C-alpha positions in Angstrom: 87.5 61.9 143.1 89.8 63.8 141.7 90.9 67.1 143.4 92.8 70.4 142.1 94.4 71.2 145.1 95.3 75.6 145.9 98.6 76.3 146.1 99.5 77.4 149.9 100.5 81.3 150.0 103.4 80.3 152.2 105.6 77.1 152.9 105.4 76.3 156.5 108.6 77.4 158.0 109.3 75.4 160.9 108.6 72.3 159.4 110.9 73.0 156.5 113.6 73.8 159.1 113.0 70.8 160.6 113.3 69.2 157.5 116.9 70.5 156.8 117.8 69.8 160.6 118.4 73.2 161.0 117.9 75.8 163.7 116.1 79.0 162.8 118.6 81.3 161.5 118.0 84.6 159.5 120.9 84.0 157.0 118.8 81.2 155.6 115.8 83.5 155.1 116.9 84.9 151.5 117.7 81.4 150.3 114.3 80.0 151.5 112.3 83.3 150.3 113.9 82.3 146.7 113.3 78.5 146.9 109.7 79.1 148.1 108.9 81.4 145.4 110.2 78.7 142.6 108.3 76.1 144.5 105.1 77.9 145.0 105.3 79.2 141.0 106.1 75.8 139.5 103.8 73.3 141.7 100.5 72.0 139.9 99.3 70.2 143.0 96.5 67.7 142.1 95.1 64.9 144.2 92.8 61.9 144.3 91.0 59.6 146.5 88.9 56.8 146.8 86.7 54.8 149.4 87.7 51.4 149.7 86.5 48.4 152.5 89.1 47.0 155.3 90.6 44.1 153.7 90.1 45.0 150.0 93.5 45.9 149.6 96.7 43.9 151.1 98.2 46.5 153.6 101.1 44.2 155.4 102.3 44.8 158.3 101.0 45.1 162.5 101.0 48.9 162.8 98.8 49.6 160.1 96.3 47.5 161.2 96.1 49.2 164.4 95.8 52.2 162.7 92.7 51.0 161.0 91.6 49.4 164.4 87.8 50.2 165.1 87.5 51.6 161.4 84.9 50.0 159.2 86.2 51.6 156.0 89.1 53.5 154.5 90.1 56.4 152.2 92.7 55.6 149.7 94.7 59.2 148.8 97.2 60.4 146.5 98.5 63.9 146.0 101.4 65.0 143.7 103.0 68.8 143.4 103.5 67.9 139.8 106.7 67.8 138.0 107.6 71.0 138.2 109.5 71.0 141.4 111.7 68.1 140.4 112.6 69.6 137.4 113.4 72.9 139.4 115.3 70.5 141.7 117.3 68.6 139.4 118.7 72.0 137.3 119.8 73.4 140.5 121.6 70.5 141.8 124.0 71.0 138.7 124.9 74.7 139.4 124.0 75.2 143.0 123.8 71.8 145.3 122.9 73.9 148.1 119.6 75.6 146.6 119.0 72.3 145.3 118.9 70.9 149.0 116.7 73.7 149.8 114.3 73.3 146.7 113.7 69.6 147.8 113.5 69.8 151.2 111.0 72.7 151.0 109.1 70.7 148.2 108.5 67.8 150.9 107.0 70.1 153.1 105.0 71.8 150.5 103.5 68.2 149.7 102.8 67.5 153.2 100.4 70.8 153.4 99.0 69.9 150.3 98.2 67.0 151.9 96.7 68.6 154.6 94.5 70.6 152.5 93.1 67.2 150.6 92.4 65.7 154.1 90.4 68.7 155.3 88.5 68.6 152.0 87.9 64.5 152.3 86.7 65.1 155.7 84.1 67.9 154.5 82.6 65.3 152.0 83.2 62.2 154.3 79.6 60.0 154.3 76.9 60.5 156.8 77.3 57.2 158.7 81.0 57.4 158.8 81.8 61.0 159.6 85.3 60.4 161.7 88.5 59.6 160.1 92.2 59.2 161.0 95.6 60.7 160.3 96.9 59.6 157.1 99.5 56.7 157.0 101.7 56.4 154.6 104.1 53.1 152.7 107.4 53.4 154.1 106.1 54.3 157.5 106.5 51.6 160.2 106.3 48.3 158.7 104.0 49.5 156.0 106.2 48.3 152.8 107.2 50.7 150.2 105.5 48.3 147.8 102.4 49.4 149.0 102.8 52.4 147.1 102.1 50.0 143.7 98.8 48.8 145.1 97.4 52.2 145.8 98.7 53.7 142.7 96.8 51.1 140.7 93.7 51.5 142.7 93.5 55.1 142.3 94.0 55.1 138.9 96.7 57.5 139.8 98.5 57.5 136.3 95.6 58.5 134.7 93.9 60.7 137.1 97.0 62.8 138.6 100.0 62.0 136.1 101.5 59.8 139.1 103.3 56.6 138.4 105.8 54.1 140.5 108.9 53.0 139.4 110.3 49.3 139.4 111.7 50.4 142.6 108.4 51.6 144.4 109.3 55.1 143.9 107.2 58.1 142.6 107.4 59.8 140.0 107.1 62.7 140.3 108.9 62.5 143.3 107.6 65.2 145.5 104.2 63.3 145.8 102.8 61.2 148.4 100.2 57.9 148.9 98.5 57.5 152.5 95.6 55.7 153.8 92.9 56.8 156.5 90.5 55.1 158.3 86.9 55.9 158.6 84.6 55.0 161.2 81.1 55.9 162.9 82.6 56.6 165.9 86.1 59.1 166.8 88.7 57.5 166.2 92.6 58.1 166.5 94.9 56.1 164.7 98.2 54.8 165.4 101.9 56.5 165.6 103.8 53.5 164.6 107.0 53.6 167.2 110.9 53.1 165.9 110.6 48.9 166.6 108.2 48.3 164.3 110.0 50.0 161.4 111.5 48.3 158.5 114.4 51.3 158.6 114.9 50.7 162.5 118.4 49.7 161.9 119.4 52.1 159.2 117.2 55.0 160.0 119.8 58.4 159.9 116.8 60.1 162.3 117.2 57.6 165.0 121.2 58.0 164.9 120.2 61.8 165.5 118.7 61.0 168.4 115.2 62.3 166.1 111.8 60.5 165.3 109.7 60.4 162.3 106.6 60.2 164.0 
C-alpha cells in the first residue's frame, strides 16, 4: 500500500535536542527555526507497506524473534522524506557546517515523526482478525543487521513506489528514510526493546560511551 504522508506543523524539539546531545537553550531557537522551515518546506514524505507471514523473509538475530513473539503476521514498511532534505544538508555542509548539523539531526527526527504518522494509519487499517500491532523495529537496531534493509526494500518495491534505493553498503538513498518491521496479532502484543548486549555495535557505540541508550 502506497501512502502520501502529511508534513507536520513542527519538528519535535525535545527529540531534536536529544539527537544533538544538547540541553534546551534559547540561543538555539533561531537556528533550529531556520532549519525547521527549510525541512518542512523541502520534505515530500511518502511511505509504503505490505503484509507478510512470519518467516516469509529472513530476519536474522534473536531480538527480532523476541519482538515478533506471539504474532501471526507482520507489516513491513518504509518511509522517506524524499531528496530535498538530503540536498539541503549537503549544500549547507559546504558553507555552514553548524546549520548542516541542525538540518541533519532535525531531518532524522522528522523522518521518525512521519513513521509515527504512517504507523497510526496502518493501525487503523489492520485486518479485523489481527487488530493489534507492536512498535516498529528497524534494521541496524539490536542484532538485526543493516543488510536487512536490502531485503525490505525489494519486498516493498520501494525504488518504484517511493524512490527509495539501498546502496551496496546497505545505506538508504534518500538518506532520511526508515525501514521497519511490526508484528500483528489477534491479541495485545508489546514487542521487545533490544538491550545493549544484543547490539552488533555494542563495542563501538558512541551513545553507550556517553552513558545513553538508543531505545
